[in-house]
C-alpha atoms as an extended CHARMM CRD file, in Angstrom:
* protein
*
       267  EXT
         1         1  MET       CA            141.0690000000      158.0520000000      107.1670000000  PROA      1               0.0000000000
         2         2  THR       CA            144.6560000000      157.2680000000      106.2680000000  PROA      2               0.0000000000
         3         3  TYR       CA            144.8740000000      153.4830000000      106.3960000000  PROA      3               0.0000000000
         4         4  ARG       CA            147.2310000000      151.2420000000      104.5550000000  PROA      4               0.0000000000
         5         5  PHE       CA            145.8940000000      149.6250000000      101.4000000000  PROA      5               0.0000000000
         6         6  ASP       CA            147.4600000000      146.6880000000       99.6330000000  PROA      6               0.0000000000
         7         7  GLY       CA            144.7760000000      145.7200000000       97.2460000000  PROA      7               0.0000000000
         8         8  GLU       CA            146.1250000000      144.7940000000       93.7050000000  PROA      8               0.0000000000
         9         9  GLY       CA            148.9770000000      142.4150000000       93.5470000000  PROA      9               0.0000000000
        10        10  SER       CA            147.4450000000      139.4940000000       95.2870000000  PROA      10              0.0000000000
        11        11  GLU       CA            145.0090000000      136.9790000000       93.8440000000  PROA      11              0.0000000000
        12        12  PRO       CA            141.5970000000      138.4680000000       92.8870000000  PROA      12              0.0000000000
        13        13  VAL       CA            138.6520000000      137.5890000000       95.1280000000  PROA      13              0.0000000000
        14        14  ILE       CA            136.2790000000      138.3660000000       92.1900000000  PROA      14              0.0000000000
        15        15  ARG       CA            136.9940000000      137.5460000000       88.5400000000  PROA      15              0.0000000000
        16        16  ILE       CA            134.5930000000      138.3580000000       85.8810000000  PROA      16              0.0000000000
        17        17  ARG       CA            134.9430000000      137.8630000000       82.1030000000  PROA      17              0.0000000000
        18        18  ASP       CA            132.6250000000      138.7930000000       79.2490000000  PROA      18              0.0000000000
        19        19  LEU       CA            129.5500000000      138.7630000000       81.4590000000  PROA      19              0.0000000000
        20        20  ARG       CA            126.4610000000      139.1220000000       79.5860000000  PROA      20              0.0000000000
        21        21  MET       CA            122.7450000000      139.1410000000       80.6560000000  PROA      21              0.0000000000
        22        22  ARG       CA            119.8340000000      139.5560000000       78.4770000000  PROA      22              0.0000000000
        23        23  PHE       CA            116.2270000000      140.3220000000       79.6450000000  PROA      23              0.0000000000
        24        24  GLY       CA            114.0350000000      139.7780000000       76.5070000000  PROA      24              0.0000000000
        25        25  GLU       CA            115.8720000000      141.4360000000       73.5940000000  PROA      25              0.0000000000
        26        26  ARG       CA            117.6840000000      143.9730000000       75.6930000000  PROA      26              0.0000000000
        27        27  TYR       CA            121.2260000000      143.2040000000       77.0660000000  PROA      27              0.0000000000
        28        28  VAL       CA            121.4410000000      144.6390000000       80.6520000000  PROA      28              0.0000000000
        29        29  LEU       CA            125.0810000000      143.4760000000       80.7820000000  PROA      29              0.0000000000
        30        30  ASN       CA            126.9600000000      143.4620000000       77.5610000000  PROA      30              0.0000000000
        31        31  GLY       CA            130.5330000000      142.2750000000       77.9850000000  PROA      31              0.0000000000
        32        32  ILE       CA            131.8660000000      143.1230000000       81.6020000000  PROA      32              0.0000000000
        33        33  ASP       CA            135.3190000000      142.2940000000       82.5540000000  PROA      33              0.0000000000
        34        34  PHE       CA            136.9120000000      143.1640000000       85.7930000000  PROA      34              0.0000000000
        35        35  ASP       CA            138.9650000000      141.5850000000       88.7490000000  PROA      35              0.0000000000
        36        36  ALA       CA            138.4570000000      142.8200000000       92.3960000000  PROA      36              0.0000000000
        37        37  TYR       CA            141.2480000000      142.4030000000       94.8870000000  PROA      37              0.0000000000
        38        38  PRO       CA            141.5260000000      142.1300000000       98.7650000000  PROA      38              0.0000000000
        39        39  GLY       CA            141.4040000000      145.6760000000      100.3890000000  PROA      39              0.0000000000
        40        40  GLN       CA            139.7810000000      147.3920000000       97.5920000000  PROA      40              0.0000000000
        41        41  ILE       CA            136.7070000000      149.6440000000       98.1600000000  PROA      41              0.0000000000
        42        42  ILE       CA            135.1000000000      149.7560000000       94.7490000000  PROA      42              0.0000000000
        43        43  GLY       CA            132.6140000000      152.4320000000       94.0690000000  PROA      43              0.0000000000
        44        44  TYR       CA            130.1810000000      150.6600000000       91.5930000000  PROA      44              0.0000000000
        45        45  ILE       CA            128.1190000000      153.2670000000       89.9420000000  PROA      45              0.0000000000
        46        46  GLY       CA            126.0020000000      154.0190000000       86.9660000000  PROA      46              0.0000000000
        47        47  PRO       CA            122.6710000000      155.4800000000       85.7610000000  PROA      47              0.0000000000
        48        48  ASN       CA            119.5100000000      153.6200000000       86.6790000000  PROA      48              0.0000000000
        49        49  GLY       CA            119.1940000000      150.4790000000       84.4620000000  PROA      49              0.0000000000
        50        50  ALA       CA            122.9900000000      150.2650000000       83.8100000000  PROA      50              0.0000000000
        51        51  GLY       CA            123.2150000000      146.8390000000       85.1600000000  PROA      51              0.0000000000
        52        52  LYS       CA            124.8110000000      147.5200000000       88.6260000000  PROA      52              0.0000000000
        53        53  SER       CA            122.0940000000      145.4590000000       90.6110000000  PROA      53              0.0000000000
        54        54  THR       CA            122.2960000000      142.6610000000       88.0960000000  PROA      54              0.0000000000
        55        55  THR       CA            125.8560000000      142.2730000000       88.4260000000  PROA      55              0.0000000000
        56        56  VAL       CA            125.7410000000      142.1210000000       92.1070000000  PROA      56              0.0000000000
        57        57  LYS       CA            122.9910000000      139.6950000000       92.2010000000  PROA      57              0.0000000000
        58        58  ILE       CA            124.7390000000      137.3320000000       89.7580000000  PROA      58              0.0000000000
        59        59  MET       CA            127.8390000000      137.3720000000       92.1030000000  PROA      59              0.0000000000
        60        60  LEU       CA            125.4310000000      136.5550000000       95.0800000000  PROA      60              0.0000000000
        61        61  GLY       CA            124.0450000000      133.7290000000       93.1660000000  PROA      61              0.0000000000
        62        62  LEU       CA            120.5400000000      135.3470000000       93.0160000000  PROA      62              0.0000000000
        63        63  VAL       CA            120.2470000000      135.5840000000       89.2840000000  PROA      63              0.0000000000
        64        64  GLU       CA            121.0780000000      132.8050000000       86.5330000000  PROA      64              0.0000000000
        65        65  GLY       CA            120.8060000000      132.7170000000       82.8400000000  PROA      65              0.0000000000
        66        66  TYR       CA            123.8950000000      134.8120000000       82.0780000000  PROA      66              0.0000000000
        67        67  SER       CA            126.8500000000      133.9560000000       79.8370000000  PROA      67              0.0000000000
        68        68  GLY       CA            130.5980000000      134.5300000000       80.6020000000  PROA      68              0.0000000000
        69        69  GLU       CA            132.7870000000      133.5590000000       83.3920000000  PROA      69              0.0000000000
        70        70  VAL       CA            132.0200000000      134.5290000000       87.0950000000  PROA      70              0.0000000000
        71        71  ARG       CA            134.1540000000      133.5290000000       89.9650000000  PROA      71              0.0000000000
        72        72  VAL       CA            133.6900000000      134.6600000000       93.5670000000  PROA      72              0.0000000000
        73        73  CYS       CA            136.2700000000      133.3910000000       96.1360000000  PROA      73              0.0000000000
        74        74  GLY       CA            137.1030000000      130.6790000000       93.4680000000  PROA      74              0.0000000000
        75        75  ALA       CA            133.4860000000      129.5200000000       93.1950000000  PROA      75              0.0000000000
        76        76  ASN       CA            131.0430000000      129.6910000000       90.3950000000  PROA      76              0.0000000000
        77        77  PRO       CA            127.6470000000      130.9940000000       91.8690000000  PROA      77              0.0000000000
        78        78  VAL       CA            125.6880000000      128.6320000000       89.5440000000  PROA      78              0.0000000000
        79        79  ASP       CA            127.4110000000      125.4490000000       90.7170000000  PROA      79              0.0000000000
        80        80  GLY       CA            125.2360000000      125.1970000000       93.7990000000  PROA      80              0.0000000000
        81        81  ASP       CA            128.1870000000      125.4930000000       96.2260000000  PROA      81              0.0000000000
        82        82  THR       CA            126.8900000000      127.8620000000       98.8340000000  PROA      82              0.0000000000
        83        83  GLU       CA            130.0790000000      127.6440000000      100.9580000000  PROA      83              0.0000000000
        84        84  TYR       CA            131.4390000000      130.8310000000       99.3040000000  PROA      84              0.0000000000
        85        85  LYS       CA            128.4180000000      132.6450000000      100.4980000000  PROA      85              0.0000000000
        86        86  ARG       CA            129.5720000000      132.4690000000      104.0450000000  PROA      86              0.0000000000
        87        87  ARG       CA            132.3950000000      134.8550000000      102.9770000000  PROA      87              0.0000000000
        88        88  ILE       CA            129.9630000000      137.3790000000      101.8240000000  PROA      88              0.0000000000
        89        89  GLY       CA            127.9860000000      140.1860000000      103.3590000000  PROA      89              0.0000000000
        90        90  TYR       CA            125.1580000000      142.1420000000      101.6340000000  PROA      90              0.0000000000
        91        91  VAL       CA            123.0400000000      145.2510000000      102.4260000000  PROA      91              0.0000000000
        92        92  PRO       CA            120.4660000000      145.5900000000       99.7580000000  PROA      92              0.0000000000
        93        93  GLU       CA            118.8390000000      148.9940000000       98.8940000000  PROA      93              0.0000000000
        94        94  THR       CA            115.5450000000      147.6660000000      100.0200000000  PROA      94              0.0000000000
        95        95  ALA       CA            115.2480000000      144.5560000000      102.2290000000  PROA      95              0.0000000000
        96        96  ASP       CA            112.4740000000      142.5420000000      103.7370000000  PROA      96              0.0000000000
        97        97  ILE       CA            113.1270000000      142.3510000000      107.4760000000  PROA      97              0.0000000000
        98        98  TYR       CA            111.3460000000      140.3690000000      109.9200000000  PROA      98              0.0000000000
        99        99  ASP       CA            109.3610000000      143.1790000000      111.7830000000  PROA      99              0.0000000000
       100       100  THR       CA            107.8180000000      140.9050000000      114.3850000000  PROA      100             0.0000000000
       101       101  LEU       CA            111.2950000000      140.0040000000      115.7860000000  PROA      101             0.0000000000
       102       102  THR       CA            113.3950000000      142.0380000000      118.0470000000  PROA      102             0.0000000000
       103       103  ALA       CA            116.6170000000      143.3200000000      116.8330000000  PROA      103             0.0000000000
       104       104  ARG       CA            118.3840000000      140.8790000000      119.0660000000  PROA      104             0.0000000000
       105       105  GLU       CA            116.3250000000      137.9380000000      117.7960000000  PROA      105             0.0000000000
       106       106  TYR       CA            116.8190000000      138.8950000000      114.2740000000  PROA      106             0.0000000000
       107       107  LEU       CA            120.6560000000      139.4940000000      114.4680000000  PROA      107             0.0000000000
       108       108  THR       CA            121.0820000000      136.1000000000      116.3090000000  PROA      108             0.0000000000
       109       109  PHE       CA            118.9240000000      134.3780000000      113.6180000000  PROA      109             0.0000000000
       110       110  ILE       CA            121.1520000000      135.8100000000      110.7320000000  PROA      110             0.0000000000
       111       111  GLY       CA            124.3170000000      134.9810000000      112.6460000000  PROA      111             0.0000000000
       112       112  GLU       CA            123.1960000000      131.2500000000      113.0110000000  PROA      112             0.0000000000
       113       113  LEU       CA            122.3350000000      131.0540000000      109.3880000000  PROA      113             0.0000000000
       114       114  TYR       CA            125.8660000000      132.0150000000      108.5780000000  PROA      114             0.0000000000
       115       115  GLY       CA            127.0990000000      129.2720000000      110.9290000000  PROA      115             0.0000000000
       116       116  LEU       CA            127.8170000000      131.1490000000      114.1130000000  PROA      116             0.0000000000
       117       117  SER       CA            126.7100000000      129.5470000000      117.4010000000  PROA      117             0.0000000000
       118       118  MET       CA            123.6970000000      131.2540000000      119.1610000000  PROA      118             0.0000000000
       119       119  GLU       CA            125.8290000000      132.4170000000      122.0490000000  PROA      119             0.0000000000
       120       120  THR       CA            128.4230000000      133.9280000000      119.6160000000  PROA      120             0.0000000000
       121       121  ALA       CA            125.8720000000      135.5430000000      117.3930000000  PROA      121             0.0000000000
       122       122  GLU       CA            123.9620000000      137.0160000000      120.3030000000  PROA      122             0.0000000000
       123       123  SER       CA            127.1960000000      138.3300000000      122.0350000000  PROA      123             0.0000000000
       124       124  LYS       CA            128.5640000000      139.8560000000      118.8100000000  PROA      124             0.0000000000
       125       125  ALA       CA            125.1870000000      141.3240000000      117.8610000000  PROA      125             0.0000000000
       126       126  ARG       CA            124.6850000000      142.9110000000      121.4710000000  PROA      126             0.0000000000
       127       127  ARG       CA            128.2210000000      144.6670000000      121.2870000000  PROA      127             0.0000000000
       128       128  MET       CA            127.9480000000      145.7260000000      117.6680000000  PROA      128             0.0000000000
       129       129  MET       CA            124.4090000000      147.3500000000      118.4670000000  PROA      129             0.0000000000
       130       130  GLU       CA            125.9050000000      149.0490000000      121.4320000000  PROA      130             0.0000000000
       131       131  GLN       CA            128.6580000000      150.6390000000      119.2660000000  PROA      131             0.0000000000
       132       132  LEU       CA            125.9860000000      151.9560000000      116.8120000000  PROA      132             0.0000000000
       133       133  GLY       CA            123.6690000000      153.3480000000      119.4500000000  PROA      133             0.0000000000
       134       134  LEU       CA            121.0870000000      150.6300000000      119.5100000000  PROA      134             0.0000000000
       135       135  LYS       CA            121.7500000000      149.2370000000      123.0900000000  PROA      135             0.0000000000
       136       136  ASP       CA            118.5380000000      150.4750000000      124.4810000000  PROA      136             0.0000000000
       137       137  ALA       CA            116.4980000000      149.2220000000      121.4600000000  PROA      137             0.0000000000
       138       138  ALA       CA            117.8560000000      145.7040000000      121.2590000000  PROA      138             0.0000000000
       139       139  ASN       CA            114.8790000000      144.0940000000      122.6540000000  PROA      139             0.0000000000
       140       140  ALA       CA            112.3210000000      146.2790000000      120.8000000000  PROA      140             0.0000000000
       141       141  ARG       CA            110.5670000000      144.8890000000      117.7280000000  PROA      141             0.0000000000
       142       142  LEU       CA            111.7710000000      145.8880000000      114.5110000000  PROA      142             0.0000000000
       143       143  SER       CA            108.4190000000      147.2220000000      113.3790000000  PROA      143             0.0000000000
       144       144  THR       CA            108.9750000000      150.0830000000      115.8780000000  PROA      144             0.0000000000
       145       145  PHE       CA            112.3820000000      151.0670000000      114.4080000000  PROA      145             0.0000000000
       146       146  SER       CA            112.9150000000      154.1420000000      112.1610000000  PROA      146             0.0000000000
       147       147  LYS       CA            114.6440000000      153.6660000000      108.8650000000  PROA      147             0.0000000000
       148       148  GLY       CA            117.8710000000      154.6640000000      110.1370000000  PROA      148             0.0000000000
       149       149  MET       CA            117.7140000000      152.2860000000      112.9630000000  PROA      149             0.0000000000
       150       150  LYS       CA            116.7140000000      149.3990000000      110.5140000000  PROA      150             0.0000000000
       151       151  GLN       CA            119.6120000000      150.4300000000      108.4250000000  PROA      151             0.0000000000
       152       152  LYS       CA            122.0650000000      149.9080000000      111.1570000000  PROA      152             0.0000000000
       153       153  VAL       CA            120.6550000000      146.5060000000      111.8750000000  PROA      153             0.0000000000
       154       154  LEU       CA            121.1400000000      145.5880000000      108.2130000000  PROA      154             0.0000000000
       155       155  ILE       CA            124.7960000000      146.8020000000      108.3430000000  PROA      155             0.0000000000
       156       156  ILE       CA            125.4540000000      144.7600000000      111.4200000000  PROA      156             0.0000000000
       157       157  SER       CA            123.8690000000      141.6230000000      110.0490000000  PROA      157             0.0000000000
       158       158  SER       CA            126.1100000000      141.9340000000      106.9750000000  PROA      158             0.0000000000
       159       159  LEU       CA            129.1370000000      141.9960000000      109.2450000000  PROA      159             0.0000000000
       160       160  LEU       CA            128.3810000000      139.5180000000      112.0140000000  PROA      160             0.0000000000
       161       161  HSD       CA            130.0420000000      136.5690000000      110.4240000000  PROA      161             0.0000000000
       162       162  ASN       CA            133.2540000000      138.5200000000      109.3710000000  PROA      162             0.0000000000
       163       163  PRO       CA            132.8930000000      138.2790000000      105.6030000000  PROA      163             0.0000000000
       164       164  ASP       CA            135.6870000000      138.7450000000      103.1540000000  PROA      164             0.0000000000
       165       165  ILE       CA            133.5130000000      140.5080000000      100.5860000000  PROA      165             0.0000000000
       166       166  LEU       CA            130.8400000000      143.0820000000      101.4190000000  PROA      166             0.0000000000
       167       167  PHE       CA            128.2580000000      144.2380000000       98.8910000000  PROA      167             0.0000000000
       168       168  LEU       CA            126.6450000000      147.6340000000       99.7300000000  PROA      168             0.0000000000
       169       169  ASP       CA            123.7990000000      149.1810000000       98.0680000000  PROA      169             0.0000000000
       170       170  GLU       CA            122.9620000000      152.6310000000       99.3790000000  PROA      170             0.0000000000
       171       171  PRO       CA            124.1620000000      151.7170000000      102.9000000000  PROA      171             0.0000000000
       172       172  LEU       CA            123.9530000000      155.1360000000      104.2800000000  PROA      172             0.0000000000
       173       173  SER       CA            120.2860000000      155.5460000000      103.4900000000  PROA      173             0.0000000000
       174       174  GLY       CA            118.3880000000      157.0650000000      106.5950000000  PROA      174             0.0000000000
       175       175  LEU       CA            121.5110000000      157.3730000000      108.7700000000  PROA      175             0.0000000000
       176       176  ASP       CA            122.2350000000      160.4660000000      110.7360000000  PROA      176             0.0000000000
       177       177  ALA       CA            125.3360000000      162.5860000000      110.2050000000  PROA      177             0.0000000000
       178       178  ASN       CA            127.2510000000      160.9300000000      113.0530000000  PROA      178             0.0000000000
       179       179  SER       CA            126.4280000000      157.4220000000      111.9750000000  PROA      179             0.0000000000
       180       180  VAL       CA            127.4190000000      158.2430000000      108.4140000000  PROA      180             0.0000000000
       181       181  MET       CA            130.8130000000      159.2590000000      109.6080000000  PROA      181             0.0000000000
       182       182  VAL       CA            131.1350000000      155.9790000000      111.8040000000  PROA      182             0.0000000000
       183       183  VAL       CA            130.1340000000      153.7240000000      108.7230000000  PROA      183             0.0000000000
       184       184  LYS       CA            132.5770000000      155.5030000000      106.3850000000  PROA      184             0.0000000000
       185       185  GLU       CA            135.3960000000      154.9700000000      109.1530000000  PROA      185             0.0000000000
       186       186  LEU       CA            134.6550000000      151.4140000000      109.6030000000  PROA      186             0.0000000000
       187       187  LEU       CA            134.5580000000      150.6500000000      105.9030000000  PROA      187             0.0000000000
       188       188  ALA       CA            138.0590000000      152.1520000000      105.6910000000  PROA      188             0.0000000000
       189       189  LEU       CA            139.2950000000      150.0030000000      108.4270000000  PROA      189             0.0000000000
       190       190  LEU       CA            137.6900000000      146.8950000000      107.1460000000  PROA      190             0.0000000000
       191       191  ALA       CA            139.4030000000      147.6070000000      103.6600000000  PROA      191             0.0000000000
       192       192  ALA       CA            142.7700000000      148.0480000000      105.4550000000  PROA      192             0.0000000000
       193       193  GLN       CA            142.2470000000      144.5220000000      106.9310000000  PROA      193             0.0000000000
       194       194  GLY       CA            141.9520000000      143.1510000000      103.4680000000  PROA      194             0.0000000000
       195       195  LYS       CA            138.1150000000      143.0550000000      102.8950000000  PROA      195             0.0000000000
       196       196  THR       CA            136.7910000000      143.9070000000       99.4770000000  PROA      196             0.0000000000
       197       197  ILE       CA            134.0170000000      146.3310000000       99.3750000000  PROA      197             0.0000000000
       198       198  PHE       CA            131.5120000000      146.8810000000       96.6320000000  PROA      198             0.0000000000
       199       199  TYR       CA            129.9080000000      150.0650000000       97.3710000000  PROA      199             0.0000000000
       200       200  SER       CA            126.9590000000      151.2700000000       95.0870000000  PROA      200             0.0000000000
       201       201  SER       CA            125.3250000000      154.6930000000       95.6470000000  PROA      201             0.0000000000
       202       202  HSD       CA            123.9790000000      157.6810000000       93.7500000000  PROA      202             0.0000000000
       203       203  ILE       CA            125.6190000000      159.8970000000       96.1740000000  PROA      203             0.0000000000
       204       204  MET       CA            128.6160000000      160.7620000000       94.2240000000  PROA      204             0.0000000000
       205       205  GLU       CA            130.4100000000      162.9060000000       96.8070000000  PROA      205             0.0000000000
       206       206  VAL       CA            130.5880000000      159.7600000000       99.1580000000  PROA      206             0.0000000000
       207       207  VAL       CA            131.6980000000      157.4400000000       96.3500000000  PROA      207             0.0000000000
       208       208  GLU       CA            134.4600000000      159.9730000000       95.3660000000  PROA      208             0.0000000000
       209       209  LYS       CA            135.8180000000      160.0790000000       98.9730000000  PROA      209             0.0000000000
       210       210  ILE       CA            135.8070000000      156.4760000000      100.1080000000  PROA      210             0.0000000000
       211       211  SER       CA            136.5590000000      154.5110000000       96.9810000000  PROA      211             0.0000000000
       212       212  HSD       CA            140.0140000000      153.3000000000       96.0750000000  PROA      212             0.0000000000
       213       213  ARG       CA            138.6730000000      152.4390000000       92.5770000000  PROA      213             0.0000000000
       214       214  ILE       CA            135.5580000000      153.4980000000       90.7010000000  PROA      214             0.0000000000
       215       215  ILE       CA            133.7660000000      151.2990000000       88.0070000000  PROA      215             0.0000000000
       216       216  LEU       CA            131.1920000000      153.2210000000       86.0310000000  PROA      216             0.0000000000
       217       217  LEU       CA            128.6400000000      151.1990000000       84.0630000000  PROA      217             0.0000000000
       218       218  ASP       CA            126.8050000000      152.8320000000       81.3500000000  PROA      218             0.0000000000
       219       219  GLY       CA            124.6550000000      150.9350000000       78.6330000000  PROA      219             0.0000000000
       220       220  GLY       CA            125.7520000000      147.5320000000       80.1100000000  PROA      220             0.0000000000
       221       221  ARG       CA            129.4190000000      148.1250000000       79.6010000000  PROA      221             0.0000000000
       222       222  ILE       CA            132.1630000000      149.4600000000       81.7650000000  PROA      222             0.0000000000
       223       223  ALA       CA            132.6920000000      153.0820000000       80.6610000000  PROA      223             0.0000000000
       224       224  ALA       CA            135.4240000000      153.8910000000       83.2240000000  PROA      224             0.0000000000
       225       225  ASP       CA            137.5320000000      152.0340000000       85.7030000000  PROA      225             0.0000000000
       226       226  GLY       CA            140.2020000000      153.4660000000       88.0160000000  PROA      226             0.0000000000
       227       227  SER       CA            140.9010000000      155.7170000000       90.8980000000  PROA      227             0.0000000000
       228       228  PHE       CA            139.2760000000      159.2230000000       91.0850000000  PROA      228             0.0000000000
       229       229  GLU       CA            142.6140000000      160.5910000000       90.3580000000  PROA      229             0.0000000000
       230       230  GLU       CA            143.1300000000      158.3280000000       87.4230000000  PROA      230             0.0000000000
       231       231  LEU       CA            139.6940000000      159.2880000000       85.9020000000  PROA      231             0.0000000000
       232       232  LYS       CA            140.6360000000      162.9610000000       86.2110000000  PROA      232             0.0000000000
       233       233  GLY       CA            143.8600000000      162.1040000000       84.3790000000  PROA      233             0.0000000000
       234       234  GLN       CA            141.8090000000      160.9620000000       81.3740000000  PROA      234             0.0000000000
       235       235  ASN       CA            140.9290000000      164.4360000000       80.3600000000  PROA      235             0.0000000000
       236       236  LEU       CA            137.9280000000      164.2910000000       82.6070000000  PROA      236             0.0000000000
       237       237  GLN       CA            137.3620000000      167.2260000000       84.8310000000  PROA      237             0.0000000000
       238       238  GLY       CA            135.6420000000      168.3110000000       87.9580000000  PROA      238             0.0000000000
       239       239  SER       CA            133.9830000000      166.2470000000       90.7940000000  PROA      239             0.0000000000
       240       240  LEU       CA            132.9330000000      162.6740000000       90.3560000000  PROA      240             0.0000000000
       241       241  GLU       CA            129.3160000000      163.9130000000       89.8290000000  PROA      241             0.0000000000
       242       242  GLN       CA            130.6200000000      166.0400000000       86.8520000000  PROA      242             0.0000000000
       243       243  ILE       CA            132.7420000000      163.0810000000       85.5010000000  PROA      243             0.0000000000
       244       244  PHE       CA            129.7520000000      160.7980000000       85.8230000000  PROA      244             0.0000000000
       245       245  ASN       CA            127.6640000000      163.3580000000       83.6010000000  PROA      245             0.0000000000
       246       246  GLN       CA            130.5090000000      163.8380000000       81.1430000000  PROA      246             0.0000000000
       247       247  ILE       CA            130.8140000000      159.9470000000       80.5890000000  PROA      247             0.0000000000
       248       248  THR       CA            127.0560000000      159.1450000000       80.5620000000  PROA      248             0.0000000000
       249       249  GLY       CA            126.3250000000      162.2340000000       78.4390000000  PROA      249             0.0000000000
       250       250  PHE       CA            123.8310000000      163.6810000000       80.7330000000  PROA      250             0.0000000000
       251       251  ASN       CA            124.0020000000      167.4240000000       80.8830000000  PROA      251             0.0000000000
       252       252  GLU       CA            120.4040000000      168.4470000000       80.9290000000  PROA      252             0.0000000000
       253       253  HSD       CA            119.8430000000      168.7250000000       84.6800000000  PROA      253             0.0000000000
       254       254  HSD       CA            119.6660000000      172.4110000000       84.7830000000  PROA      254             0.0000000000
       255       255  GLU       CA            117.1960000000      172.6800000000       81.9240000000  PROA      255             0.0000000000
       256       256  ILE       CA            115.0850000000      169.9420000000       83.2610000000  PROA      256             0.0000000000
       257       257  ALA       CA            114.8450000000      171.5380000000       86.7600000000  PROA      257             0.0000000000
       258       258  GLU       CA            113.9170000000      174.8100000000       85.0670000000  PROA      258             0.0000000000
       259       259  ARG       CA            111.0610000000      173.3400000000       83.2390000000  PROA      259             0.0000000000
       260       260  PHE       CA            109.7960000000      171.4480000000       86.3290000000  PROA      260             0.0000000000
       261       261  VAL       CA            109.9090000000      174.6190000000       88.4760000000  PROA      261             0.0000000000
       262       262  SER       CA            107.9500000000      176.4670000000       85.7360000000  PROA      262             0.0000000000
       263       263  ILE       CA            105.2320000000      173.8430000000       85.9220000000  PROA      263             0.0000000000
       264       264  VAL       CA            105.2350000000      174.1170000000       89.6920000000  PROA      264             0.0000000000
       265       265  GLN       CA            104.6000000000      177.8430000000       89.3440000000  PROA      265             0.0000000000
       266       266  GLU       CA            101.7030000000      177.5780000000       87.0570000000  PROA      266             0.0000000000
       267       267  VAL       CA             98.3320000000      178.7640000000       88.4050000000  PROA      267             0.0000000000
């Protein structure tokens, strides 16, 4: 994948300043600052509980009660203006999907929610399903779909309306190897067309390979922000997984695995 990328230098599509969010006495986000630009694939990573999902849900307008400045496509998510949401696509890690609908019905419905005509939504959905190997299942109920097939439907639903910003949380979950290659390639193509992609995953190898920029959260703060090469230039060594462990201070994986296996072997 060698596509042109012009991200930084234009106006940011996302602007966040001093973002703080507290649940009870604990700050889940404790002073987050960053700008995101057209054409960037941003690997948004961190340990469980670091604040990744909370940040994304704030940008989507799903969570309120925070302090700081948040602008998405120039809009403030808490102002009630939903027009900016037409410019956003979202694939959550776990999603409620209408299992009683067929794939065609579901995607047409989602397309209409985003303002597409029924004819346009149905036509685009049919052709996108065909490209992802779902042509023969278009009229089957989603309740009969495997996890990987449902994941393809969710990916299609996030892109039907041609969004400017795409939020992806573990988007490759359940996909076969060929589909993984297709999705990685299409993300690169979308970024080359100026789409901004927030990519959250625990699969560090994929994040390392596809991201132009990596933002690592730890303890509600940004612990690292830069390309993989820039992170390595900050006296950090190894793969992204190793860098992740260095920054977060987690280096007990071998010992924990050994102790776990010793318990397994007990008679």
